[in-house]
N, C-alpha and C positions, 0 to 999 in steps of 0.2 A: 641087116641093109641100117641100118638106125646108127646105131657106133659108126658103119663104115661115113655116111653121112656126117657125122658131126665130129669125124678126122679128119676128114677132108674140109670142111668147113673150116677147121683149129686152124691147117695149114695154108688154108684162103688166104684169111685172119692174118695170121704172121708175117705173108707173102709180101702183103697189104701194106703195113700195116710199117713192114722193114721197109721193103724196097720202095715203097710209094710208088708202083706202076703199079697195071693189070697184069694177073698173070696167063702167059700165053703158052708156055712147054713145060715140063720138069726135068730139072737140068739137076747131074751128081751132087754139084758144088750146095745149087739150095737143100737139097736134102739132108744132105751134113750136115748145113748150116742148122734147119732146124731138128736136126738129131740132137750136137748144140745148146742148143735153144731150151728142150724137154727136160733137157738131162741136168742140165744147170740155170737154170731164172725157172721154168716150173718145179723140179725139183721131182720129176716123173723117174720111177726105177724104171731098173731095165725091162723089164717083160712090160711094163706100161708103154715105155718107147718102142720097140719091137710092133705090138700092134698098132701103134699107130701109126708106124713105117712102112708096114704091108700094106695096110689099106692104100696107101700112096701106089703102090709096085701096080694097084688094078686101075687106077685112076687116070 
């Protein structure tokens, strides 16, 4: 549960900083952009990216 909350929190922080607006609904485009951010900017490996994205599925 703790990791789930951390992953969702990381997404919400990224979303707010990237779009300067309050999050309302999860869209495929945003998930793909977040995935790119995790891989290219944060340097997360594929396994870590998949774990973080799977947390968003339940969000």
